[in-house]
Residue frames relative to the residue before (quaternion, step in Angstrom):
aa qw qx qy qz dx dy dz
X 1.0000 0.0000 0.0000 0.0000 0.00 0.00 0.00
X 0.0015 0.8001 -0.5977 0.0506 3.61 -0.55 1.18
X 0.4073 -0.7503 0.4495 0.2630 3.60 -0.34 1.19
X 0.6517 0.5010 -0.3332 0.4617 3.61 1.14 -0.34
X 0.7448 0.3218 -0.2203 0.5414 3.59 1.20 -0.17
X 0.3407 -0.7788 0.4944 0.1815 3.63 -0.11 1.28
X 0.6752 0.5249 -0.2835 0.4338 3.53 0.99 -0.87
X 0.5725 0.5980 -0.3704 0.4212 3.64 1.28 -0.21
X 0.6127 0.5073 -0.3423 0.5001 3.55 1.30 -0.07
X 0.5327 -0.6551 0.4489 0.2926 3.55 -1.22 0.49
X 0.1121 -0.8425 0.5269 0.0108 3.55 -0.25 1.21
X 0.0499 -0.8024 0.5944 -0.0161 3.58 -1.01 0.97
X 0.1504 -0.7643 0.6158 0.1185 3.52 -1.31 0.38
X 0.0174 -0.7748 0.6315 -0.0243 3.53 -1.08 0.77
X 0.3480 -0.6954 0.5817 0.2387 3.50 -1.34 0.18
X 0.1013 0.8018 -0.5650 0.1662 3.53 -0.57 1.31
X 0.8718 0.0381 -0.0149 0.4881 3.54 -1.09 0.75
X 0.7796 -0.3941 0.1721 0.4553 3.62 0.98 0.90
X 0.7840 0.2503 -0.1491 0.5481 3.61 1.14 -0.28
X 0.5612 -0.5768 0.4978 0.3233 3.50 -1.40 0.30
X 0.1437 -0.8054 0.5734 0.0429 3.62 -0.68 1.12
X 0.1987 -0.7387 0.6296 0.1358 3.53 -1.15 0.73
X 0.1128 0.7940 -0.5946 0.0569 3.51 -1.04 0.71
X 0.3840 -0.6618 0.5910 0.2556 3.61 -1.30 0.40
X 0.1015 -0.8042 0.5849 -0.0303 3.49 -0.85 1.07
X 0.1340 0.8118 -0.5537 0.1283 3.61 -0.30 1.15
X 0.7621 0.3495 -0.2813 0.4667 3.60 -1.21 0.52
X 0.1988 0.7881 -0.5605 0.1586 3.63 1.05 0.68
X 0.6763 0.4080 -0.3606 0.4961 3.58 -0.94 0.99
X 0.6099 0.4965 -0.3820 0.4854 3.68 1.09 -0.34
X 0.4575 -0.7186 0.4677 0.2359 3.55 -1.13 0.75
X 0.6599 0.4824 -0.2771 0.5051 3.50 1.12 -0.75
X 0.1492 -0.8016 0.5776 0.0397 3.62 -0.76 1.08
X 0.0039 -0.7600 0.6498 0.0071 3.53 -1.19 0.76
X 0.1734 -0.7804 0.5979 0.0575 3.56 -0.79 1.13
X 0.2486 -0.7943 0.5525 0.0451 3.53 -0.76 1.24
X 0.0809 -0.8303 0.5511 -0.0184 3.58 -0.48 1.19
X 0.2834 -0.7918 0.5306 0.1062 3.60 -0.52 1.23
X 0.3470 -0.7034 0.5649 0.2565 3.59 -1.29 0.15
X 0.6631 -0.4713 0.3965 0.4254 3.51 -1.36 -0.57
X 0.6632 -0.2620 -0.7010 -0.0135 1.65 -1.85 1.71
X 0.2319 0.8275 -0.4737 0.1923 3.55 1.00 0.77
X 0.2598 -0.7245 0.6175 0.1622 3.44 -1.42 -0.02
X 0.7037 -0.3420 0.3187 0.5350 3.62 -1.21 -0.22
X 0.6122 0.5979 -0.3488 0.3822 3.65 1.05 -0.79
X 0.5346 0.6241 -0.4282 0.3759 3.64 1.07 -0.22
X 0.6998 0.4596 -0.2402 0.4912 3.50 1.29 -0.48
X 0.2632 0.8282 -0.4678 0.1610 3.60 1.39 0.25
X 0.6989 0.4203 -0.2839 0.5044 3.70 1.02 -0.64
X 0.6608 0.5167 -0.3237 0.4378 3.63 0.90 -0.64
X 0.6116 0.5840 -0.3677 0.3870 3.59 0.89 -0.79
X 0.7075 0.4272 -0.3117 0.4687 3.68 0.66 -0.83
X 0.6378 0.5344 -0.3389 0.4391 3.53 1.05 -0.78
X 0.6873 0.4690 -0.2970 0.4685 3.62 0.89 -0.80
X 0.6180 0.5257 -0.3682 0.4540 3.56 0.99 -0.56
X 0.6282 0.5548 -0.3070 0.4509 3.53 1.10 -0.86
X 0.6927 0.4463 -0.2431 0.5117 3.55 1.24 -0.51
X 0.6531 -0.5757 0.2861 0.4002 3.58 1.25 0.40
X 0.5243 0.6558 -0.3939 0.3741 3.63 1.17 0.30
X 0.3117 -0.6289 0.6667 0.2508 3.52 -1.29 0.63
X 0.1160 -0.8178 0.5633 0.0223 3.58 -0.55 1.21
X 0.1287 -0.7506 0.6479 0.0153 3.55 -1.05 1.06
X 0.0481 0.8087 -0.5834 0.0581 3.54 -0.60 1.08
X 0.0853 -0.8473 0.5207 0.0603 3.67 0.01 1.19
X 0.4063 -0.5033 0.6664 0.3708 3.43 -1.47 0.02
X 0.3356 -0.7594 0.5177 0.2066 3.56 -0.54 1.08
X 0.7476 -0.4188 0.2982 0.4204 3.56 -1.24 0.38
X 0.7867 0.2912 -0.1752 0.5153 3.56 -0.51 1.06
X 0.7317 0.3857 -0.2291 0.5132 3.60 1.19 -0.34
X 0.8838 0.1236 -0.0728 0.4454 3.46 -1.46 0.44
X 0.8364 -0.2111 0.1766 0.4740 3.56 -0.88 -0.93
X 0.5299 0.5606 -0.4358 0.4636 3.59 1.29 0.11
X 0.5978 -0.6002 0.3938 0.3568 3.58 -1.07 0.80
X 0.1846 -0.7702 0.6072 0.0635 3.52 -1.22 0.70
X 0.2137 -0.7994 0.5507 0.1100 3.59 0.15 1.30
X 0.3793 -0.7367 0.5171 0.2142 3.56 -0.84 1.05
X 0.1116 -0.7774 0.6182 0.0322 3.59 -1.00 0.95
X 0.4971 -0.3989 -0.7458 0.1936 1.62 -1.06 2.19
X 0.5159 0.0685 -0.8175 -0.2466 1.75 -2.51 -0.05
X 0.6069 0.5427 -0.3927 0.4277 3.65 1.11 -0.38
X 0.6141 -0.5848 0.4343 0.3038 3.51 -1.45 0.46
X 0.4802 -0.6769 0.4682 0.3032 3.63 -0.82 1.04
X 0.4837 0.6781 -0.4444 0.3297 3.64 1.16 -0.42
X 0.6274 0.5514 -0.3677 0.4089 3.71 0.97 -0.73
X 0.6776 0.4465 -0.3132 0.4934 3.68 1.14 -0.15
X 0.4038 0.7085 -0.4621 0.3484 3.53 1.28 0.22
X 0.5783 -0.6363 0.3659 0.3559 3.62 -1.03 0.57
X 0.5708 0.5646 -0.3999 0.4421 3.56 1.12 -0.29
X 0.6632 0.4810 -0.2904 0.4945 3.54 1.07 -0.80
X 0.6148 0.5339 -0.3606 0.4550 3.63 1.01 -0.66
X 0.6317 0.5065 -0.3146 0.4954 3.52 1.12 -0.85
X 0.6611 0.4963 -0.3530 0.4382 3.57 0.87 -0.59
X 0.5440 0.5772 -0.3708 0.4832 3.57 1.23 -0.48
X 0.7156 0.4523 -0.2804 0.4524 3.60 0.77 -0.94
X 0.6143 0.5624 -0.3177 0.4532 3.51 1.13 -0.78
X 0.6653 0.4854 -0.2972 0.4831 3.55 0.98 -0.79
X 0.6099 0.5358 -0.3510 0.4666 3.59 1.03 -0.68
X 0.6539 0.5084 -0.3181 0.4613 3.56 1.00 -0.88
X 0.6618 0.5070 -0.3263 0.4456 3.58 0.97 -0.75
X 0.6371 0.5364 -0.3315 0.4432 3.50 1.00 -0.71
X 0.7243 0.4250 -0.2101 0.5006 3.53 1.17 -0.86
X 0.3762 -0.7550 0.4176 0.3377 3.53 1.48 -0.05
X 0.3418 0.7070 -0.5314 0.3176 3.54 0.82 0.99
X 0.3073 -0.7568 0.5494 0.1761 3.65 -0.62 1.10
X 0.8221 0.0138 0.0422 0.5676 3.54 0.96 -0.90
X 0.0360 -0.7996 0.5991 0.0205 3.64 -1.12 0.53
X 0.4187 -0.6155 0.5896 0.3133 3.50 -1.33 0.34
X 0.1700 -0.7802 0.5919 0.1099 3.61 -0.88 0.85
X 0.0379 -0.7570 0.6524 0.0003 3.53 -0.92 1.08
X 0.0253 0.8178 -0.5707 0.0694 3.56 -0.71 1.11
X 0.2058 -0.7437 0.6287 0.0962 3.50 -1.40 0.62
X 0.8228 0.1109 -0.0883 0.5503 3.61 -1.00 0.80
X 0.8202 -0.0176 0.0584 0.5688 3.63 -0.73 -0.95
X 0.6210 0.5657 -0.3101 0.4452 3.58 1.05 -0.92
X 0.6031 0.5246 -0.3574 0.4831 3.68 1.14 -0.43
X 0.6058 0.5642 -0.3166 0.4632 3.44 1.14 -0.79
X 0.6570 0.5104 -0.2818 0.4779 3.45 1.01 -1.02
X 0.6562 0.4854 -0.3433 0.4647 3.71 0.86 -0.65
X 0.6534 0.4632 -0.3539 0.4829 3.66 0.94 -0.58
X 0.6468 0.5364 -0.3056 0.4479 3.60 1.06 -0.69
X 0.5737 0.5671 -0.3435 0.4809 3.54 1.19 -0.57
X 0.5930 0.5867 -0.2997 0.4629 3.55 1.23 -0.68
X 0.7052 0.4675 -0.2103 0.4898 3.49 1.18 -0.90
X 0.7847 0.3808 -0.1573 0.4631 3.49 0.87 -1.15
X 0.8055 0.1263 -0.0425 0.5774 3.48 1.09 -0.68
X 0.0183 0.8742 -0.4852 -0.0078 3.61 0.84 0.83
X 0.6372 0.5519 -0.3268 0.4274 3.56 1.11 -0.63
X 0.6713 0.4616 -0.2967 0.4982 3.59 1.27 -0.32
X 0.6568 0.5027 -0.3321 0.4534 3.67 1.07 -0.03
X 0.2480 -0.7447 0.5999 0.1546 3.53 -0.94 0.96
X 0.7688 -0.1786 0.1146 0.6033 3.59 1.02 -0.76
X 0.2539 -0.7635 0.5742 0.1510 3.65 -1.24 0.29
X 0.1109 -0.7489 0.6513 0.0525 3.42 -1.14 0.84
X 0.0142 -0.7984 0.6019 0.0062 3.62 -0.86 0.81
X 0.2457 -0.7453 0.6138 0.0863 3.41 -1.06 1.17
X 0.8677 0.0366 -0.0860 0.4881 3.60 -0.75 1.18
X 0.7434 0.4091 -0.2426 0.4702 3.70 0.96 -0.73
X 0.2999 -0.7719 0.5365 0.1622 3.62 -0.54 1.16
X 0.5198 -0.5963 0.4915 0.3642 3.55 -1.24 0.33
X 0.0260 -0.7629 0.6451 0.0335 3.54 -0.87 1.02
X 0.3611 -0.7696 0.4803 0.2160 3.68 -0.52 1.09
X 0.6550 -0.5010 0.3712 0.4268 3.54 -1.21 0.50
X 0.3231 -0.7719 0.5279 0.1452 3.59 -0.88 0.89
X 0.5431 -0.6402 0.4700 0.2726 3.54 -1.37 0.63
X 0.7831 0.2077 -0.0788 0.5808 3.54 1.17 -0.66
X 0.4660 -0.6829 0.4979 0.2620 3.56 -1.06 0.91
X 0.0493 -0.7493 0.6601 0.0174 3.44 -1.25 0.86
X 0.3115 -0.7402 0.5419 0.2480 3.67 -0.63 0.96
X 0.7081 -0.4909 0.3075 0.4039 3.50 -1.34 0.32
X 0.5663 0.6046 -0.3734 0.4175 3.61 1.14 -0.58
X 0.6832 0.4948 -0.2597 0.4700 3.48 1.06 -1.01
X 0.6585 0.5098 -0.3058 0.4615 3.49 1.00 -0.79
X 0.6365 0.4996 -0.3241 0.4900 3.63 1.09 -0.71
X 0.5806 0.5473 -0.3907 0.4591 3.63 1.05 -0.39
X 0.6778 0.4985 -0.2580 0.4749 3.57 0.96 -1.01
X 0.7834 0.1910 -0.0175 0.5912 3.53 1.01 -1.08
X 0.1920 -0.8351 0.4990 0.1295 3.66 0.28 1.12
X 0.5752 0.6016 -0.3759 0.4073 3.68 1.13 -0.46
X 0.6876 0.4639 -0.2653 0.4916 3.51 1.37 -0.35
X 0.2616 0.7921 -0.5043 0.2234 3.66 1.30 0.29
X 0.6396 0.5542 -0.3481 0.4033 3.58 0.84 -0.91
X 0.5958 0.5829 -0.3830 0.3983 3.66 1.09 -0.57
X 0.5392 0.5883 -0.3943 0.4557 3.64 1.20 -0.53
X 0.6728 0.5206 -0.2727 0.4494 3.54 0.83 -1.12
X 0.6320 0.5679 -0.2993 0.4341 3.54 1.04 -0.97
X 0.6526 0.5142 -0.3060 0.4649 3.64 1.10 -0.56
X 0.6359 0.5368 -0.3354 0.4415 3.66 1.15 -0.31
X 0.5912 -0.6034 0.4026 0.3526 3.63 -1.04 0.66
X 0.6162 0.5714 -0.3629 0.4025 3.61 1.07 -0.53
X 0.5594 0.5739 -0.4095 0.4358 3.61 1.15 -0.35
X 0.6600 0.5147 -0.3126 0.4493 3.59 0.91 -0.86
X 0.6500 0.5132 -0.3035 0.4711 3.52 1.04 -0.94
X 0.6645 0.5004 -0.3287 0.4472 3.63 0.91 -0.82
X 0.6943 0.4908 -0.2686 0.4527 3.56 0.73 -0.93
X 0.6737 0.4832 -0.3111 0.4646 3.52 0.88 -0.89
X 0.6022 0.5949 -0.3164 0.4281 3.64 1.16 -0.62
X 0.8188 0.0041 0.0450 0.5722 3.53 1.09 -0.73
X 0.0672 -0.8507 0.5207 0.0255 3.60 0.51 1.22
X 0.6305 0.5352 -0.3636 0.4287 3.57 1.05 -0.72
X 0.6513 0.5056 -0.3285 0.4607 3.63 0.81 -0.74
X 0.6192 0.5645 -0.3293 0.4353 3.52 1.08 -0.92
X 0.7190 0.4271 -0.2613 0.4820 3.64 0.79 -1.09
X 0.5996 0.5359 -0.3818 0.4556 3.64 1.03 -0.52
X 0.6830 0.4831 -0.2759 0.4733 3.61 1.05 -0.73
X 0.7667 0.4286 -0.2175 0.4257 3.56 0.80 -0.97
X 0.6767 0.4554 -0.2570 0.5183 3.64 1.14 -0.69
X 0.2848 0.7611 -0.5235 0.2562 3.53 0.37 1.36
X 0.4752 -0.6687 0.4892 0.2963 3.59 -1.14 0.45
X 0.6431 -0.5333 0.3855 0.3916 3.51 -1.35 0.04
X 0.4794 0.6858 -0.4357 0.3316 3.67 1.19 -0.09
X 0.5155 -0.6589 0.4176 0.3545 3.62 -0.71 0.85
X 0.6839 0.4945 -0.3191 0.4311 3.59 0.87 -0.78
X 0.6917 0.4946 -0.2689 0.4523 3.53 1.21 -0.29
X 0.5385 0.6579 -0.3788 0.3656 3.53 1.34 -0.12
X 0.1126 -0.7959 0.5914 0.0646 3.54 -1.13 0.57
X 0.4067 -0.6780 0.5517 0.2655 3.55 -0.90 0.87
X 0.1247 -0.8132 0.5673 0.0381 3.57 -0.88 1.02
X 0.8257 0.2681 -0.1266 0.4799 3.52 0.17 -1.31
X 0.0937 -0.8091 0.5794 0.0278 3.54 -0.80 1.06
X 0.6791 -0.4908 0.2659 0.4767 3.58 1.27 0.48
X 0.7842 0.2371 -0.1514 0.5531 3.63 1.08 -0.49
X 0.7958 0.1229 -0.0310 0.5922 3.67 1.14 -0.47
X 0.4353 -0.6913 0.5253 0.2382 3.52 -1.18 0.67
X 0.7938 0.2819 -0.1231 0.5247 3.54 1.18 -0.70
X 0.4494 0.7434 -0.4306 0.2448 3.52 1.23 -0.13
X 0.7352 0.3941 -0.2298 0.5014 3.59 1.10 -0.58
X 0.5372 0.6303 -0.3919 0.4006 3.60 1.32 -0.09
X 0.4557 -0.6730 0.4944 0.3081 3.59 -0.85 0.99
X 0.5012 -0.6828 0.4446 0.2914 3.57 -0.98 0.93
X 0.7035 0.4385 -0.2567 0.4969 3.54 1.27 -0.46
X 0.2422 0.8093 -0.4978 0.1964 3.60 1.20 0.44
X 0.3704 -0.7267 0.5505 0.1781 3.48 -1.09 0.98
X 0.5219 -0.6038 0.4589 0.3903 3.61 -0.98 0.48
X 0.5785 -0.5650 0.4602 0.3664 3.48 -1.40 0.32
X 0.5539 -0.6146 0.4579 0.3253 3.57 -1.14 0.63
X 0.5053 0.6879 -0.3698 0.3670 3.51 1.41 -0.32
X 0.7765 0.2130 -0.1278 0.5791 3.62 1.20 -0.61
X 0.4805 -0.6690 0.4970 0.2731 3.55 -1.19 0.47
X 0.6734 -0.4584 0.3811 0.4372 3.63 -1.27 0.26
X 0.6487 0.5494 -0.3071 0.4277 3.62 0.94 -0.91
X 0.6864 0.4982 -0.2713 0.4550 3.54 1.00 -0.97
X 0.6320 0.5170 -0.3139 0.4844 3.52 1.10 -0.88
X 0.6509 0.5328 -0.3090 0.4439 3.55 0.91 -0.95
X 0.6453 0.4922 -0.3620 0.4586 3.68 0.88 -0.74
X 0.6575 0.4958 -0.3389 0.4549 3.63 0.75 -0.83
X 0.6469 0.5211 -0.3150 0.4592 3.63 0.81 -0.94
X 0.7166 0.4622 -0.2791 0.4415 3.60 0.74 -1.03
X 0.6238 0.5291 -0.3498 0.4566 3.60 1.08 -0.54
X 0.7085 0.4339 -0.2606 0.4917 3.60 0.99 -0.84
X 0.5589 0.5463 -0.4178 0.4634 3.56 1.08 -0.46
X 0.6917 0.4869 -0.2826 0.4523 3.69 0.88 -0.87
X 0.8378 0.2489 -0.0923 0.4771 3.63 0.84 -0.85
X 0.3931 -0.7411 0.4638 0.2848 3.57 1.14 -0.42
X 0.6051 -0.6082 0.4267 0.2862 3.53 -1.41 0.10
X 0.4089 0.7726 -0.4363 0.2132 3.54 1.25 -0.16
X 0.6777 0.5228 -0.2798 0.4348 3.50 0.91 -1.15
X 0.6864 0.4952 -0.2853 0.4497 3.59 0.83 -1.07
X 0.6827 0.5127 -0.2927 0.4307 3.57 0.86 -0.87
X 0.5320 0.6407 -0.3861 0.3968 3.58 1.19 -0.44
X 0.5733 0.6135 -0.3790 0.3891 3.59 1.12 -0.58
X 0.6498 0.5255 -0.2863 0.4686 3.50 1.23 -0.77
X 0.6750 0.4959 -0.2770 0.4708 3.67 1.24 -0.26
X 0.6087 0.6124 -0.3300 0.3815 3.62 1.19 -0.04
X 0.3146 0.7686 -0.5332 0.1614 3.76 1.00 0.17
X 0.6851 0.4839 -0.2937 0.4585 3.59 0.82 -0.95
X 0.6258 0.5204 -0.3323 0.4765 3.63 1.03 -0.85
X 0.7053 0.4558 -0.3130 0.4437 3.59 0.80 -0.88
X 0.5958 0.5569 -0.3534 0.4583 3.54 1.09 -0.63
X 0.6864 0.4688 -0.2899 0.4744 3.54 0.86 -0.92
X 0.6506 0.5319 -0.3123 0.4430 3.67 0.95 -0.75
X 0.7558 0.4192 -0.1844 0.4680 3.55 1.15 -0.75
X 0.3632 0.7301 -0.5070 0.2792 3.61 1.29 0.25
X 0.8314 0.1583 -0.1378 0.5145 3.56 -0.74 1.10
X 0.4712 0.6823 -0.4523 0.3285 3.57 1.22 0.03
X 0.5966 -0.5402 0.4408 0.3975 3.64 -1.22 0.45
X 0.3401 -0.7527 0.5427 0.1524 3.46 -1.26 0.76
X 0.6681 0.5408 -0.2626 0.4384 3.46 1.22 -0.73
X 0.1738 -0.7546 0.6226 0.1132 3.61 -0.97 0.84
X 0.1596 -0.8093 0.5636 0.0433 3.54 -0.63 1.34
X 0.5206 0.6286 -0.4420 0.3721 3.66 1.17 -0.20
X 0.5684 -0.5297 0.4688 0.4203 3.59 -1.28 0.39
X 0.0354 -0.8198 0.5709 -0.0278 3.66 -0.76 0.97
X 0.1075 -0.7576 0.6406 0.0645 3.46 -1.08 0.79
X 0.1118 -0.7799 0.6152 0.0272 3.54 -0.84 1.10
X 0.1081 -0.7758 0.6216 0.0090 3.63 -0.63 1.22
X 0.1155 -0.7762 0.6189 0.0339 3.55 -0.58 1.29
X 0.3147 -0.7526 0.5690 0.1039 3.49 -1.33 0.71
X 0.4466 -0.7619 0.4186 0.2118 3.52 -0.49 1.28
X 0.7519 0.3719 -0.1791 0.5141 3.54 1.21 -0.75
X 0.4507 0.6960 -0.4604 0.3170 3.56 1.18 0.33
X 0.2964 -0.7915 0.5202 0.1230 3.54 -0.49 1.31
X 0.6383 0.5386 -0.3129 0.4523 3.60 1.24 -0.57
X 0.8125 0.0621 0.0292 0.5789 3.59 0.79 -1.08
X 0.1646 -0.8386 0.5092 0.1019 3.65 0.08 1.20
X 0.6411 -0.5356 0.3588 0.4164 3.71 -1.00 0.45
X 0.5741 0.6068 -0.3922 0.3851 3.61 1.05 -0.66
X 0.6375 0.5360 -0.3808 0.4017 3.71 0.96 -0.45
X 0.6098 0.5451 -0.3838 0.4287 3.61 1.18 0.14
X 0.3895 0.7908 -0.4415 0.1672 3.59 1.32 -0.26
X 0.7731 0.3792 -0.2335 0.4516 3.75 0.99 -0.58
X 0.3423 0.7972 -0.4563 0.1977 3.49 1.29 -0.05
X 0.6493 0.5744 -0.3176 0.3841 3.52 0.86 -1.02
X 0.6018 0.5736 -0.3704 0.4142 3.60 1.13 -0.39
X 0.7786 0.3250 -0.1708 0.5088 3.52 1.14 -0.54
X 0.7081 0.3977 -0.2574 0.5236 3.59 1.20 -0.38
X 0.3084 -0.8209 0.4564 0.1506 3.60 -0.21 1.32
X 0.7738 0.1934 -0.1062 0.5938 3.62 1.19 -0.56
X 0.2062 0.8373 -0.4641 0.2027 3.46 0.56 1.31
X 0.1036 -0.7620 0.6377 0.0448 3.54 -1.00 0.85
X 0.0938 -0.8064 0.5823 0.0437 3.64 -0.73 1.01
X 0.0042 0.7762 -0.6299 0.0271 3.56 -0.87 0.94
X 0.1731 -0.7770 0.5932 0.1205 3.57 -1.21 0.55
X 0.1735 -0.7099 0.6654 0.1521 3.45 -1.29 0.58
X 0.2903 -0.8350 0.4245 0.1957 3.58 0.01 1.26
X 0.7697 0.3787 -0.1887 0.4780 3.56 1.00 -0.75
X 0.5154 0.6364 -0.4152 0.3961 3.55 1.10 0.72
X 0.3972 -0.6626 0.5863 0.2436 3.52 -1.19 0.76
X 0.7682 -0.3213 0.2778 0.4790 3.57 -1.38 -0.23
X 0.7352 0.4481 -0.2179 0.4596 3.57 1.07 -0.90
X 0.0025 0.8522 -0.5227 0.0239 3.58 0.73 1.03
X 0.6372 0.5812 -0.3742 0.3408 3.66 0.88 -0.73
X 0.8024 0.2159 -0.1652 0.5314 3.53 1.14 -0.36
X 0.5936 0.5190 -0.4037 0.4640 3.61 1.29 0.04
X 0.7865 0.1298 -0.0188 0.6034 3.57 1.03 -0.80
X 0.0300 0.8482 -0.5275 0.0376 3.57 0.75 0.94
X 0.6745 0.5112 -0.2852 0.4499 3.53 0.86 -1.02
X 0.6605 0.4879 -0.3131 0.4771 3.61 0.87 -0.92
X 0.6131 0.5462 -0.3285 0.4667 3.58 1.02 -0.74
X 0.6537 0.5229 -0.2959 0.4602 3.50 0.81 -1.01
X 0.6521 0.5332 -0.2849 0.4576 3.58 0.95 -0.99
X 0.6566 0.4781 -0.3013 0.4995 3.66 1.14 -0.62
X 0.7518 0.4481 -0.2435 0.4180 3.59 0.68 -1.06
X 0.5544 0.6388 -0.3860 0.3682 3.60 1.12 -0.62
X 0.7426 0.3995 -0.2841 0.4563 3.59 0.52 -1.04
X 0.5874 0.5514 -0.3837 0.4513 3.65 1.15 -0.48
X 0.6784 0.4888 -0.3126 0.4507 3.54 0.90 -0.87
X 0.6258 0.5586 -0.3147 0.4442 3.52 1.14 -0.69
X 0.6703 0.5137 -0.2680 0.4637 3.56 1.25 -0.73
X 0.5067 0.6935 -0.4187 0.2951 3.60 1.15 -0.46
X 0.6640 0.4917 -0.3576 0.4353 3.70 0.72 -0.67
X 0.6675 0.5013 -0.3114 0.4541 3.57 1.00 -0.77
X 0.6246 0.5325 -0.3177 0.4747 3.49 1.17 -0.75
X 0.6375 0.5254 -0.3095 0.4709 3.54 1.00 -0.82
X 0.6258 0.5274 -0.3125 0.4822 3.66 1.05 -0.74
X 0.6597 0.4738 -0.3079 0.4954 3.61 0.90 -0.90
X 0.6478 0.5023 -0.3484 0.4546 3.74 0.89 -0.72
X 0.6286 0.5459 -0.3213 0.4513 3.52 1.02 -0.82
X 0.6685 0.4771 -0.3024 0.4838 3.55 0.92 -0.91
X 0.6254 0.5256 -0.3663 0.4454 3.67 0.95 -0.61
X 0.6423 0.5325 -0.3043 0.4596 3.51 1.05 -0.96
X 0.6703 0.5300 -0.2730 0.4420 3.53 0.96 -0.95
X 0.6577 0.5099 -0.2827 0.4771 3.52 1.09 -0.83
X 0.6503 0.5207 -0.2862 0.4733 3.56 1.08 -0.91
X 0.6438 0.5197 -0.3034 0.4726 3.55 1.08 -0.82
X 0.6388 0.5359 -0.3183 0.4511 3.54 1.03 -0.99
X 0.6504 0.5268 -0.3156 0.4471 3.64 0.99 -0.99
X 0.6486 0.5469 -0.3155 0.4250 3.60 1.04 -1.08
X 0.6936 0.4934 -0.2778 0.4454 3.59 1.05 -0.86
X 0.8169 0.2219 -0.0906 0.5246 3.53 0.93 -0.88
């Protein structure tokens, strides 16, 4: 596995939940399974440094292009229903992949929207989750009242860009110049490397047309992202921003508490999701560990891969002991209930 050569990884395709899915599958023969869930505008390739590391630690690693991204199919909405991009349906995709591969349980590690998927797996398919790791994305429990994205952006101004992402003009803008988009968005936490993007009306309108890529990524890495989006476009990925009502409806009456071992990694230089957004997580996550990487941007998987590995390794090592403790608690509570 060479992070600079996407074809050096083992690529597979399968048919699940109505569409063709693409995923990378490494470490066959290992019993412990970890499923890596990327966000927007990422791909399986966002995990290119974590996959070899996790395999070396004895894990079978599954890294899909989630529904709508990369080489996985992206049903167009309309004419299709936006409901198929809701998180409950994305979780169904992953559950079916697990069934096909005969995985009873897996650890889920997610970033950005992929972090949201990991938390929702704990709600919709708790029996299939051993533990959850989220990078940048805090756990937000199902809500009692619906808030549209405009209302959310008023409460959290750093999410104003998400309102723009729901408009057709965002898809048109990004499809017209994917290279400039990725040069602008894949930036490190260093001040000299930051680029102003969103001006309230456009994501690329104030970005210089001759912008150089960040030193954080190589030419080969940039080229892979650009080639994937030139082939498939941004429609599928942007649909995730249009599913707030669908997700609200899917989660009515759903459990709010997360009982699985959970690791939340916050990023000090993340301008999209600041660490302060995790402040209430302990109320809902009963076995929560929170760590911070102060000098990391949103793209921790490739800006600070080594620091990230140093954080997730002891957490992964602790999971068997946590599972044993949970089993003992369940056994004691069952004994008390009977006697």
